[in-house]
N, CA, C and O atoms as a GROMACS GRO file, in nm:
protein
  564
    1UNK      N    1   3.104   2.315   3.690
    1UNK     CA    2   3.031   2.322   3.564
    1UNK      C    3   2.952   2.193   3.546
    1UNK      O    4   3.001   2.084   3.577
    2UNK      N    5   2.829   2.204   3.496
    2UNK     CA    6   2.742   2.088   3.475
    2UNK      C    7   2.770   2.028   3.338
    2UNK      O    8   2.781   2.100   3.239
    3UNK      N    9   2.782   1.896   3.334
    3UNK     CA   10   2.802   1.826   3.206
    3UNK      C   11   2.665   1.789   3.151
    3UNK      O   12   2.603   1.694   3.198
    4UNK      N   13   2.618   1.864   3.050
    4UNK     CA   14   2.486   1.843   2.994
    4UNK      C   15   2.478   1.720   2.904
    4UNK      O   16   2.369   1.682   2.861
    5UNK      N   17   2.592   1.659   2.873
    5UNK     CA   18   2.589   1.540   2.787
    5UNK      C   19   2.525   1.422   2.859
    5UNK      O   20   2.487   1.323   2.796
    6UNK      N   21   2.514   1.431   2.992
    6UNK     CA   22   2.454   1.322   3.068
    6UNK      C   23   2.303   1.336   3.080
    6UNK      O   24   2.237   1.250   3.138
    7UNK      N   25   2.248   1.443   3.026
    7UNK     CA   26   2.104   1.465   3.031
    7UNK      C   27   2.045   1.431   2.896
    7UNK      O   28   2.099   1.469   2.792
    8UNK      N   29   1.935   1.360   2.896
    8UNK     CA   30   1.869   1.325   2.771
    8UNK      C   31   1.720   1.348   2.786
    8UNK      O   32   1.656   1.283   2.869
    9UNK      N   33   1.663   1.437   2.707
    9UNK     CA   34   1.520   1.469   2.708
    9UNK      C   35   1.472   1.503   2.849
    9UNK      O   36   1.364   1.461   2.890
   10UNK      N   37   1.552   1.579   2.921
   10UNK     CA   38   1.511   1.625   3.053
   10UNK      C   39   1.528   1.522   3.163
   10UNK      O   40   1.490   1.548   3.277
   11UNK      N   41   1.584   1.406   3.132
   11UNK     CA   42   1.603   1.303   3.235
   11UNK      C   43   1.750   1.300   3.274
   11UNK      O   44   1.839   1.311   3.189
   12UNK      N   45   1.776   1.284   3.401
   12UNK     CA   46   1.912   1.276   3.450
   12UNK      C   47   1.967   1.138   3.420
   12UNK      O   48   1.914   1.037   3.466
   13UNK      N   49   2.074   1.134   3.341
   13UNK     CA   50   2.134   1.006   3.303
   13UNK      C   51   2.266   0.984   3.375
   13UNK      O   52   2.347   0.903   3.330
   14UNK      N   53   2.290   1.055   3.487
   14UNK     CA   54   2.418   1.046   3.555
   14UNK      C   55   2.442   0.909   3.617
   14UNK      O   56   2.556   0.873   3.646
   15UNK      N   57   2.337   0.833   3.638
   15UNK     CA   58   2.353   0.702   3.699
   15UNK      C   59   2.397   0.595   3.598
   15UNK      O   60   2.433   0.484   3.636
   16UNK      N   61   2.393   0.628   3.470
   16UNK     CA   62   2.433   0.531   3.368
   16UNK      C   63   2.578   0.551   3.332
   16UNK      O   64   2.634   0.660   3.351
   17UNK      N   65   2.639   0.446   3.282
   17UNK     CA   66   2.778   0.457   3.239
   17UNK      C   67   2.781   0.481   3.089
   17UNK      O   68   2.701   0.425   3.014
   18UNK      N   69   2.873   0.562   3.048
   18UNK     CA   70   2.888   0.591   2.906
   18UNK      C   71   2.996   0.498   2.854
   18UNK      O   72   3.112   0.508   2.894
   19UNK      N   73   2.957   0.408   2.763
   19UNK     CA   74   3.054   0.312   2.711
   19UNK      C   75   3.103   0.358   2.574
   19UNK      O   76   3.040   0.440   2.507
   20UNK      N   77   3.214   0.304   2.536
   20UNK     CA   78   3.268   0.338   2.404
   20UNK      C   79   3.185   0.264   2.299
   20UNK      O   80   3.135   0.154   2.324
   21UNK      N   81   3.171   0.323   2.182
   21UNK     CA   82   3.092   0.256   2.078
   21UNK      C   83   3.154   0.122   2.039
   21UNK      O   84   3.276   0.110   2.030
   22UNK      N   85   3.070   0.023   2.015
   22UNK     CA   86   3.120  -0.109   1.977
   22UNK      C   87   3.162  -0.109   1.832
   22UNK      O   88   3.107  -0.037   1.748
   23UNK      N   89   3.260  -0.190   1.804
   23UNK     CA   90   3.304  -0.204   1.666
   23UNK      C   91   3.205  -0.292   1.592
   23UNK      O   92   3.122  -0.359   1.654
   24UNK      N   93   3.213  -0.291   1.462
   24UNK     CA   94   3.112  -0.358   1.381
   24UNK      C   95   3.135  -0.508   1.372
   24UNK      O   96   3.187  -0.557   1.272
   25UNK      N   97   3.097  -0.580   1.474
   25UNK     CA   98   3.090  -0.725   1.464
   25UNK      C   99   3.221  -0.800   1.464
   25UNK      O  100   3.302  -0.785   1.555
   26UNK      N  101   3.244  -0.880   1.362
   26UNK     CA  102   3.352  -0.978   1.360
   26UNK      C  103   3.484  -0.919   1.310
   26UNK      O  104   3.487  -0.827   1.228
   27UNK      N  105   3.591  -0.977   1.363
   27UNK     CA  106   3.724  -0.939   1.315
   27UNK      C  107   3.746  -1.007   1.179
   27UNK      O  108   3.676  -1.102   1.146
   28UNK      N  109   3.843  -0.959   1.101
   28UNK     CA  110   3.870  -1.023   0.972
   28UNK      C  111   3.907  -1.172   0.985
   28UNK      O  112   3.872  -1.252   0.899
   29UNK      N  113   3.979  -1.208   1.094
   29UNK     CA  114   4.016  -1.348   1.113
   29UNK      C  115   3.893  -1.434   1.139
   29UNK      O  116   3.880  -1.543   1.084
   30UNK      N  117   3.803  -1.385   1.225
   30UNK     CA  118   3.682  -1.462   1.254
   30UNK      C  119   3.595  -1.475   1.130
   30UNK      O  120   3.536  -1.580   1.106
   31UNK      N  121   3.587  -1.368   1.050
   31UNK     CA  122   3.510  -1.372   0.926
   31UNK      C  123   3.567  -1.476   0.830
   31UNK      O  124   3.492  -1.549   0.765
   32UNK      N  125   3.699  -1.483   0.820
   32UNK     CA  126   3.764  -1.580   0.731
   32UNK      C  127   3.739  -1.723   0.778
   32UNK      O  128   3.714  -1.812   0.697
   33UNK      N  129   3.746  -1.745   0.911
   33UNK     CA  130   3.719  -1.879   0.965
   33UNK      C  131   3.575  -1.922   0.935
   33UNK      O  132   3.550  -2.035   0.896
   34UNK      N  133   3.482  -1.829   0.954
   34UNK     CA  134   3.341  -1.862   0.929
   34UNK      C  135   3.317  -1.889   0.780
   34UNK      O  136   3.241  -1.979   0.746
   35UNK      N  137   3.382  -1.813   0.693
   35UNK     CA  138   3.367  -1.835   0.549
   35UNK      C  139   3.419  -1.973   0.511
   35UNK      O  140   3.359  -2.042   0.429
   36UNK      N  141   3.531  -2.014   0.572
   36UNK     CA  142   3.585  -2.148   0.543
   36UNK      C  143   3.490  -2.256   0.592
   36UNK      O  144   3.469  -2.356   0.523
   37UNK      N  145   3.432  -2.238   0.711
   37UNK     CA  146   3.335  -2.336   0.762
   37UNK      C  147   3.214  -2.348   0.669
   37UNK      O  148   3.167  -2.458   0.641
   38UNK      N  149   3.164  -2.236   0.623
   38UNK     CA  150   3.046  -2.239   0.536
   38UNK      C  151   3.080  -2.307   0.404
   38UNK      O  152   2.998  -2.381   0.349
   39UNK      N  153   3.202  -2.282   0.351
   39UNK     CA  154   3.240  -2.350   0.226
   39UNK      C  155   3.247  -2.501   0.246
   39UNK      O  156   3.212  -2.576   0.156
   40UNK      N  157   3.293  -2.546   0.364
   40UNK     CA  158   3.295  -2.691   0.394
   40UNK      C  159   3.153  -2.745   0.411
   40UNK      O  160   3.121  -2.855   0.367
   41UNK      N  161   3.070  -2.668   0.474
   41UNK     CA  162   2.932  -2.708   0.501
   41UNK      C  163   2.851  -2.712   0.372
   41UNK      O  164   2.771  -2.804   0.353
   42UNK      N  165   2.870  -2.616   0.284
   42UNK     CA  166   2.806  -2.605   0.152
   42UNK      C  167   2.655  -2.625   0.158
   42UNK      O  168   2.604  -2.720   0.099
   43UNK      N  169   2.582  -2.536   0.227
   43UNK     CA  170   2.437  -2.554   0.237
   43UNK      C  171   2.367  -2.543   0.101
   43UNK      O  172   2.259  -2.599   0.082
   44UNK      N  173   2.427  -2.470   0.007
   44UNK     CA  174   2.366  -2.454  -0.125
   44UNK      C  175   2.363  -2.584  -0.204
   44UNK      O  176   2.283  -2.598  -0.297
   45UNK      N  177   2.449  -2.680  -0.169
   45UNK     CA  178   2.453  -2.807  -0.243
   45UNK      C  179   2.330  -2.892  -0.212
   45UNK      O  180   2.289  -2.974  -0.295
   46UNK      N  181   2.272  -2.874  -0.095
   46UNK     CA  182   2.156  -2.954  -0.056
   46UNK      C  183   2.025  -2.877  -0.070
   46UNK      O  184   1.919  -2.930  -0.035
   47UNK      N  185   2.029  -2.755  -0.118
   47UNK     CA  186   1.908  -2.675  -0.132
   47UNK      C  187   1.842  -2.708  -0.265
   47UNK      O  188   1.894  -2.672  -0.372
   48UNK      N  189   1.729  -2.777  -0.259
   48UNK     CA  190   1.666  -2.823  -0.383
   48UNK      C  191   1.534  -2.753  -0.411
   48UNK      O  192   1.483  -2.762  -0.522
   49UNK      N  193   1.479  -2.684  -0.314
   49UNK     CA  194   1.351  -2.619  -0.335
   49UNK      C  195   1.235  -2.717  -0.320
   49UNK      O  196   1.256  -2.832  -0.283
   50UNK      N  197   1.115  -2.671  -0.347
   50UNK     CA  198   0.997  -2.757  -0.329
   50UNK      C  199   0.992  -2.868  -0.433
   50UNK      O  200   1.034  -2.850  -0.547
   51UNK      N  201   0.941  -2.982  -0.392
   51UNK     CA  202   0.930  -3.095  -0.484
   51UNK      C  203   0.785  -3.124  -0.522
   51UNK      O  204   0.757  -3.163  -0.635
   52UNK      N  205   0.693  -3.106  -0.429
   52UNK     CA  206   0.553  -3.135  -0.458
   52UNK      C  207   0.487  -3.017  -0.526
   52UNK      O  208   0.535  -2.904  -0.518
   53UNK      N  209   0.377  -3.043  -0.593
   53UNK     CA  210   0.306  -2.934  -0.661
   53UNK      C  211   0.250  -2.835  -0.558
   53UNK      O  212   0.242  -2.715  -0.585
   54UNK      N  213   0.210  -2.885  -0.441
   54UNK     CA  214   0.161  -2.796  -0.336
   54UNK      C  215   0.273  -2.705  -0.287
   54UNK      O  216   0.252  -2.585  -0.268
   55UNK      N  217   0.392  -2.761  -0.266
   55UNK     CA  218   0.506  -2.682  -0.223
   55UNK      C  219   0.547  -2.580  -0.328
   55UNK      O  220   0.584  -2.468  -0.294
   56UNK      N  221   0.541  -2.619  -0.454
   56UNK     CA  222   0.576  -2.526  -0.562
   56UNK      C  223   0.475  -2.412  -0.570
   56UNK      O  224   0.512  -2.297  -0.592
   57UNK      N  225   0.347  -2.445  -0.551
   57UNK     CA  226   0.246  -2.341  -0.554
   57UNK      C  227   0.265  -2.244  -0.438
   57UNK      O  228   0.248  -2.123  -0.452
   58UNK      N  229   0.300  -2.300  -0.322
   58UNK     CA  230   0.321  -2.215  -0.205
   58UNK      C  231   0.442  -2.124  -0.224
   58UNK      O  232   0.436  -2.006  -0.191
   59UNK      N  233   0.552  -2.177  -0.278
   59UNK     CA  234   0.671  -2.095  -0.296
   59UNK      C  235   0.652  -1.993  -0.408
   59UNK      O  236   0.719  -1.889  -0.410
   60UNK      N  237   0.560  -2.021  -0.501
   60UNK     CA  238   0.532  -1.923  -0.607
   60UNK      C  239   0.466  -1.798  -0.550
   60UNK      O  240   0.471  -1.692  -0.611
   61UNK      N  241   0.405  -1.811  -0.432
   61UNK     CA  242   0.338  -1.697  -0.369
   61UNK      C  243   0.427  -1.628  -0.265
   61UNK      O  244   0.377  -1.548  -0.187
   62UNK      N  245   0.555  -1.658  -0.263
   62UNK     CA  246   0.643  -1.602  -0.159
   62UNK      C  247   0.642  -1.450  -0.156
   62UNK      O  248   0.638  -1.391  -0.048
   63UNK      N  249   0.647  -1.386  -0.270
   63UNK     CA  250   0.656  -1.240  -0.273
   63UNK      C  251   0.519  -1.174  -0.268
   63UNK      O  252   0.511  -1.051  -0.258
   64UNK      N  253   0.413  -1.251  -0.276
   64UNK     CA  254   0.278  -1.194  -0.277
   64UNK      C  255   0.242  -1.142  -0.140
   64UNK      O  256   0.257  -1.213  -0.041
   65UNK      N  257   0.196  -1.022  -0.133
   65UNK     CA  258   0.156  -0.964  -0.005
   65UNK      C  259   0.004  -0.963   0.006
   65UNK      O  260  -0.054  -1.042   0.081
   66UNK      N  261  -0.060  -0.876  -0.068
   66UNK     CA  262  -0.206  -0.870  -0.059
   66UNK      C  263  -0.268  -0.815  -0.186
   66UNK      O  264  -0.390  -0.821  -0.201
   67UNK      N  265  -0.189  -0.762  -0.277
   67UNK     CA  266  -0.244  -0.712  -0.401
   67UNK      C  267  -0.292  -0.570  -0.396
   67UNK      O  268  -0.337  -0.516  -0.497
   68UNK      N  269  -0.286  -0.505  -0.280
   68UNK     CA  270  -0.335  -0.369  -0.269
   68UNK      C  271  -0.252  -0.267  -0.344
   68UNK      O  272  -0.298  -0.156  -0.368
   69UNK      N  273  -0.131  -0.305  -0.380
   69UNK     CA  274  -0.046  -0.213  -0.454
   69UNK      C  275  -0.050  -0.240  -0.604
   69UNK      O  276   0.016  -0.172  -0.682
   70UNK      N  277  -0.125  -0.339  -0.642
   70UNK     CA  278  -0.139  -0.373  -0.783
   70UNK      C  279  -0.200  -0.255  -0.859
   70UNK      O  280  -0.287  -0.186  -0.807
   71UNK      N  281  -0.155  -0.232  -0.981
   71UNK     CA  282  -0.202  -0.118  -1.061
   71UNK      C  283  -0.354  -0.122  -1.077
   71UNK      O  284  -0.421  -0.020  -1.060
   72UNK      N  285  -0.407  -0.238  -1.111
   72UNK     CA  286  -0.552  -0.249  -1.131
   72UNK      C  287  -0.629  -0.224  -1.003
   72UNK      O  288  -0.736  -0.163  -1.006
   73UNK      N  289  -0.576  -0.269  -0.891
   73UNK     CA  290  -0.644  -0.246  -0.764
   73UNK      C  291  -0.641  -0.098  -0.728
   73UNK      O  292  -0.738  -0.046  -0.673
   74UNK      N  293  -0.531  -0.029  -0.760
   74UNK     CA  294  -0.526   0.116  -0.736
   74UNK      C  295  -0.629   0.187  -0.822
   74UNK      O  296  -0.694   0.282  -0.776
   75UNK      N  297  -0.646   0.142  -0.947
   75UNK     CA  298  -0.749   0.200  -1.033
   75UNK      C  299  -0.887   0.180  -0.972
   75UNK      O  300  -0.971   0.270  -0.974
   76UNK      N  301  -0.911   0.061  -0.919
   76UNK     CA  302  -1.040   0.029  -0.859
   76UNK      C  303  -1.066   0.118  -0.738
   76UNK      O  304  -1.176   0.172  -0.723
   77UNK      N  305  -0.967   0.135  -0.652
   77UNK     CA  306  -0.983   0.220  -0.534
   77UNK      C  307  -1.006   0.365  -0.576
   77UNK      O  308  -1.087   0.435  -0.516
   78UNK      N  309  -0.935   0.409  -0.680
   78UNK     CA  310  -0.954   0.545  -0.731
   78UNK      C  311  -1.096   0.563  -0.783
   78UNK      O  312  -1.159   0.667  -0.762
   79UNK      N  313  -1.146   0.461  -0.853
   79UNK     CA  314  -1.283   0.468  -0.906
   79UNK      C  315  -1.385   0.470  -0.792
   79UNK      O  316  -1.484   0.543  -0.800
   80UNK      N  317  -1.362   0.391  -0.687
   80UNK     CA  318  -1.454   0.392  -0.573
   80UNK      C  319  -1.453   0.528  -0.503
   80UNK      O  320  -1.557   0.576  -0.459
   81UNK      N  321  -1.335   0.589  -0.494
   81UNK     CA  322  -1.327   0.723  -0.434
   81UNK      C  323  -1.404   0.824  -0.518
   81UNK      O  324  -1.474   0.910  -0.464
   82UNK      N  325  -1.390   0.814  -0.650
   82UNK     CA  326  -1.462   0.905  -0.739
   82UNK      C  327  -1.613   0.885  -0.724
   82UNK      O  328  -1.690   0.980  -0.724
   83UNK      N  329  -1.654   0.758  -0.712
   83UNK     CA  330  -1.796   0.730  -0.694
   83UNK      C  331  -1.847   0.789  -0.563
   83UNK      O  332  -1.957   0.843  -0.558
   84UNK      N  333  -1.768   0.778  -0.458
   84UNK     CA  334  -1.807   0.833  -0.329
   84UNK      C  335  -1.820   0.985  -0.336
   84UNK      O  336  -1.916   1.042  -0.284
   85UNK      N  337  -1.722   1.050  -0.400
   85UNK     CA  338  -1.730   1.196  -0.416
   85UNK      C  339  -1.854   1.233  -0.497
   85UNK      O  340  -1.922   1.331  -0.465
   86UNK      N  341  -1.883   1.156  -0.602
   86UNK     CA  342  -1.999   1.184  -0.686
   86UNK      C  343  -2.129   1.172  -0.605
   86UNK      O  344  -2.218   1.255  -0.618
   87UNK      N  345  -2.138   1.069  -0.523
   87UNK     CA  346  -2.258   1.050  -0.442
   87UNK      C  347  -2.278   1.166  -0.344
   87UNK      O  348  -2.391   1.210  -0.322
   88UNK      N  349  -2.167   1.216  -0.286
   88UNK     CA  350  -2.177   1.332  -0.197
   88UNK      C  351  -2.223   1.455  -0.275
   88UNK      O  352  -2.302   1.534  -0.224
   89UNK      N  353  -2.174   1.471  -0.398
   89UNK     CA  354  -2.216   1.584  -0.482
   89UNK      C  355  -2.365   1.576  -0.513
   89UNK      O  356  -2.436   1.677  -0.508
   90UNK      N  357  -2.411   1.456  -0.545
   90UNK     CA  358  -2.554   1.439  -0.575
   90UNK      C  359  -2.637   1.470  -0.452
   90UNK      O  360  -2.741   1.535  -0.463
   91UNK      N  361  -2.592   1.424  -0.336
   91UNK     CA  362  -2.666   1.453  -0.212
   91UNK      C  363  -2.672   1.603  -0.186
   91UNK      O  364  -2.776   1.656  -0.147
   92UNK      N  365  -2.559   1.672  -0.207
   92UNK     CA  366  -2.557   1.817  -0.187
   92UNK      C  367  -2.649   1.886  -0.288
   92UNK      O  368  -2.720   1.981  -0.254
   93UNK      N  369  -2.646   1.838  -0.412
   93UNK     CA  370  -2.734   1.895  -0.515
   93UNK      C  371  -2.881   1.877  -0.477
   93UNK      O  372  -2.960   1.971  -0.487
   94UNK      N  373  -2.917   1.757  -0.434
   94UNK     CA  374  -3.056   1.729  -0.399
   94UNK      C  375  -3.100   1.816  -0.280
   94UNK      O  376  -3.213   1.865  -0.278
   95UNK      N  377  -3.011   1.836  -0.183
   95UNK     CA  378  -3.045   1.920  -0.068
   95UNK      C  379  -3.063   2.066  -0.112
   95UNK      O  380  -3.156   2.133  -0.067
   96UNK      N  381  -2.975   2.114  -0.199
   96UNK     CA  382  -2.987   2.252  -0.247
   96UNK      C  383  -3.112   2.269  -0.332
   96UNK      O  384  -3.179   2.372  -0.324
   97UNK      N  385  -3.144   2.169  -0.412
   97UNK     CA  386  -3.264   2.175  -0.497
   97UNK      C  387  -3.390   2.178  -0.410
   97UNK      O  388  -3.484   2.252  -0.437
   98UNK      N  389  -3.388   2.097  -0.305
   98UNK     CA  390  -3.504   2.092  -0.215
   98UNK      C  391  -3.522   2.225  -0.142
   98UNK      O  392  -3.634   2.272  -0.122
   99UNK      N  393  -3.409   2.284  -0.103
   99UNK     CA  394  -3.415   2.407  -0.026
   99UNK      C  395  -3.448   2.529  -0.113
   99UNK      O  396  -3.525   2.615  -0.072
  100UNK      N  397  -3.390   2.536  -0.233
  100UNK     CA  398  -3.400   2.656  -0.315
  100UNK      C  399  -3.494   2.644  -0.434
  100UNK      O  400  -3.526   2.744  -0.497
  101UNK      N  401  -3.537   2.525  -0.467
  101UNK     CA  402  -3.616   2.508  -0.588
  101UNK      C  403  -3.528   2.514  -0.711
  101UNK      O  404  -3.405   2.517  -0.699
  102UNK      N  405  -3.588   2.516  -0.828
  102UNK     CA  406  -3.512   2.517  -0.952
  102UNK      C  407  -3.462   2.657  -0.983
  102UNK      O  408  -3.534   2.755  -0.966
  103UNK      N  409  -3.337   2.666  -1.027
  103UNK     CA  410  -3.284   2.792  -1.078
  103UNK      C  411  -3.173   2.761  -1.179
  103UNK      O  412  -3.137   2.645  -1.198
  104UNK      N  413  -3.120   2.864  -1.241
  104UNK     CA  414  -3.022   2.845  -1.350
  104UNK      C  415  -2.894   2.781  -1.300
  104UNK      O  416  -2.839   2.695  -1.367
  105UNK      N  417  -2.846   2.821  -1.183
  105UNK     CA  418  -2.724   2.765  -1.127
  105UNK      C  419  -2.740   2.616  -1.098
  105UNK      O  420  -2.651   2.537  -1.127
  106UNK      N  421  -2.854   2.579  -1.041
  106UNK     CA  422  -2.878   2.437  -1.012
  106UNK      C  423  -2.892   2.356  -1.140
  106UNK      O  424  -2.853   2.239  -1.144
  107UNK      N  425  -2.946   2.417  -1.246
  107UNK     CA  426  -2.955   2.347  -1.374
  107UNK      C  427  -2.815   2.321  -1.432
  107UNK      O  428  -2.790   2.215  -1.488
  108UNK      N  429  -2.726   2.417  -1.417
  108UNK     CA  430  -2.586   2.395  -1.461
  108UNK      C  431  -2.521   2.285  -1.378
  108UNK      O  432  -2.451   2.199  -1.432
  109UNK      N  433  -2.545   2.289  -1.248
  109UNK     CA  434  -2.490   2.186  -1.160
  109UNK      C  435  -2.544   2.050  -1.200
  109UNK      O  436  -2.469   1.952  -1.202
  110UNK      N  437  -2.672   2.041  -1.232
  110UNK     CA  438  -2.733   1.915  -1.273
  110UNK      C  439  -2.668   1.862  -1.400
  110UNK      O  440  -2.636   1.743  -1.407
  111UNK      N  441  -2.647   1.947  -1.500
  111UNK     CA  442  -2.585   1.899  -1.624
  111UNK      C  443  -2.442   1.852  -1.599
  111UNK      O  444  -2.396   1.756  -1.660
  112UNK      N  445  -2.372   1.921  -1.508
  112UNK     CA  446  -2.236   1.877  -1.473
  112UNK      C  447  -2.240   1.741  -1.404
  112UNK      O  448  -2.158   1.654  -1.433
  113UNK      N  449  -2.334   1.722  -1.313
  113UNK     CA  450  -2.346   1.594  -1.243
  113UNK      C  451  -2.377   1.480  -1.338
  113UNK      O  452  -2.327   1.369  -1.321
  114UNK      N  453  -2.459   1.506  -1.438
  114UNK     CA  454  -2.493   1.401  -1.534
  114UNK      C  455  -2.368   1.356  -1.609
  114UNK      O  456  -2.343   1.236  -1.622
  115UNK      N  457  -2.288   1.452  -1.659
  115UNK     CA  458  -2.166   1.414  -1.730
  115UNK      C  459  -2.065   1.349  -1.636
  115UNK      O  460  -1.997   1.254  -1.673
  116UNK      N  461  -2.055   1.402  -1.515
  116UNK     CA  462  -1.963   1.344  -1.416
  116UNK      C  463  -2.006   1.203  -1.381
  116UNK      O  464  -1.922   1.114  -1.366
  117UNK      N  465  -2.135   1.180  -1.368
  117UNK     CA  466  -2.186   1.047  -1.337
  117UNK      C  467  -2.152   0.947  -1.445
  117UNK      O  468  -2.118   0.832  -1.416
  118UNK      N  469  -2.159   0.989  -1.571
  118UNK     CA  470  -2.123   0.899  -1.681
  118UNK      C  471  -1.976   0.862  -1.675
  118UNK      O  472  -1.940   0.745  -1.693
  119UNK      N  473  -1.890   0.960  -1.649
  119UNK     CA  474  -1.746   0.931  -1.645
  119UNK      C  475  -1.712   0.845  -1.523
  119UNK      O  476  -1.626   0.757  -1.533
  120UNK      N  477  -1.776   0.869  -1.410
  120UNK     CA  478  -1.751   0.787  -1.290
  120UNK      C  479  -1.797   0.644  -1.314
  120UNK      O  480  -1.728   0.550  -1.277
  121UNK      N  481  -1.913   0.628  -1.377
  121UNK     CA  482  -1.964   0.494  -1.407
  121UNK      C  483  -1.868   0.421  -1.501
  121UNK      O  484  -1.840   0.304  -1.481
  122UNK      N  485  -1.820   0.491  -1.603
  122UNK     CA  486  -1.727   0.430  -1.698
  122UNK      C  487  -1.598   0.390  -1.628
  122UNK      O  488  -1.546   0.281  -1.650
  123UNK      N  489  -1.545   0.480  -1.543
  123UNK     CA  490  -1.421   0.452  -1.471
  123UNK      C  491  -1.436   0.331  -1.380
  123UNK      O  492  -1.349   0.244  -1.376
  124UNK      N  493  -1.548   0.324  -1.309
  124UNK     CA  494  -1.572   0.213  -1.219
  124UNK      C  495  -1.588   0.082  -1.296
  124UNK      O  496  -1.537  -0.022  -1.254
  125UNK      N  497  -1.658   0.087  -1.407
  125UNK     CA  498  -1.678  -0.032  -1.489
  125UNK      C  499  -1.544  -0.085  -1.540
  125UNK      O  500  -1.519  -0.206  -1.535
  126UNK      N  501  -1.458   0.003  -1.589
  126UNK     CA  502  -1.326  -0.039  -1.639
  126UNK      C  503  -1.240  -0.096  -1.527
  126UNK      O  504  -1.168  -0.194  -1.548
  127UNK      N  505  -1.246  -0.036  -1.410
  127UNK     CA  506  -1.166  -0.085  -1.298
  127UNK      C  507  -1.213  -0.221  -1.251
  127UNK      O  508  -1.132  -0.307  -1.217
  128UNK      N  509  -1.344  -0.242  -1.249
  128UNK     CA  510  -1.398  -0.370  -1.205
  128UNK      C  511  -1.354  -0.480  -1.302
  128UNK      O  512  -1.322  -0.591  -1.259
  129UNK      N  513  -1.353  -0.451  -1.429
  129UNK     CA  514  -1.308  -0.550  -1.528
  129UNK      C  515  -1.158  -0.573  -1.514
  129UNK      O  516  -1.113  -0.687  -1.521
  130UNK      N  517  -1.080  -0.466  -1.495
  130UNK     CA  518  -0.935  -0.479  -1.485
  130UNK      C  519  -0.894  -0.562  -1.364
  130UNK      O  520  -0.801  -0.642  -1.372
  131UNK      N  521  -0.962  -0.542  -1.252
  131UNK     CA  522  -0.930  -0.617  -1.132
  131UNK      C  523  -0.970  -0.764  -1.146
  131UNK      O  524  -0.912  -0.852  -1.083
  132UNK      N  525  -1.071  -0.788  -1.228
  132UNK     CA  526  -1.113  -0.926  -1.251
  132UNK      C  527  -1.236  -0.965  -1.171
  132UNK      O  528  -1.265  -1.083  -1.158
  133UNK      N  529  -1.308  -0.868  -1.119
  133UNK     CA  530  -1.430  -0.899  -1.045
  133UNK      C  531  -1.538  -0.951  -1.139
  133UNK      O  532  -1.622  -1.032  -1.099
  134UNK      N  533  -1.536  -0.905  -1.263
  134UNK     CA  534  -1.628  -0.954  -1.365
  134UNK      C  535  -1.547  -0.978  -1.491
  134UNK      O  536  -1.440  -0.919  -1.509
  135UNK      N  537  -1.598  -1.065  -1.580
  135UNK     CA  538  -1.523  -1.095  -1.702
  135UNK      C  539  -1.528  -0.982  -1.802
  135UNK      O  540  -1.427  -0.948  -1.863
  136UNK      N  541  -1.645  -0.923  -1.819
  136UNK     CA  542  -1.654  -0.812  -1.911
  136UNK      C  543  -1.759  -0.716  -1.857
  136UNK      O  544  -1.846  -0.752  -1.778
  137UNK      N  545  -1.748  -0.593  -1.902
  137UNK     CA  546  -1.843  -0.492  -1.856
  137UNK      C  547  -1.971  -0.502  -1.936
  137UNK      O  548  -1.973  -0.556  -2.047
  138UNK      N  549  -2.077  -0.449  -1.879
  138UNK     CA  550  -2.204  -0.445  -1.949
  138UNK      C  551  -2.202  -0.340  -2.058
  138UNK      O  552  -2.096  -0.282  -2.085
  139UNK      N  553  -2.314  -0.312  -2.122
  139UNK     CA  554  -2.316  -0.214  -2.229
  139UNK      C  555  -2.283  -0.074  -2.177
  139UNK      O  556  -2.314  -0.039  -2.064
  140UNK      N  557  -2.220   0.003  -2.263
  140UNK     CA  558  -2.186   0.140  -2.227
  140UNK      C  559  -2.312   0.219  -2.199
  140UNK      O  560  -2.411   0.205  -2.270
  141UNK      N  561  -2.309   0.301  -2.097
  141UNK     CA  562  -2.427   0.378  -2.061
  141UNK      C  563  -2.407   0.524  -2.069
  141UNK      O  564  -2.499   0.600  -2.041
   0.00000   0.00000   0.00000
């Protein structure tokens, strides 16, 4: 009878030895000895943190990654995506208008694009202010 436990993903593993699983690290005695050594060493007693203003500023940024997950930045990216979708809609509208001329359906599409453009502009303006790219937005349009 063939022992299929020695095969893995179609490869013959018969040349390898199957070892018993290792236990999880240190024995209780070794753990106790290391704990006693660390208590004698007391590294926390000499840990003072940064002393210079440059070091303090650097350590204040320890958890900072890049800001891409910031709420305001997500709003900004969402607004840019909406603007991109709007621009594609306008391009499609212009192509349809050029091909078909004016008609009632295109007039409805145009009125929808105008209102959508206002909301996209407003969303983008608010996101730009929230992220801090500008101090305040211009007049409402």
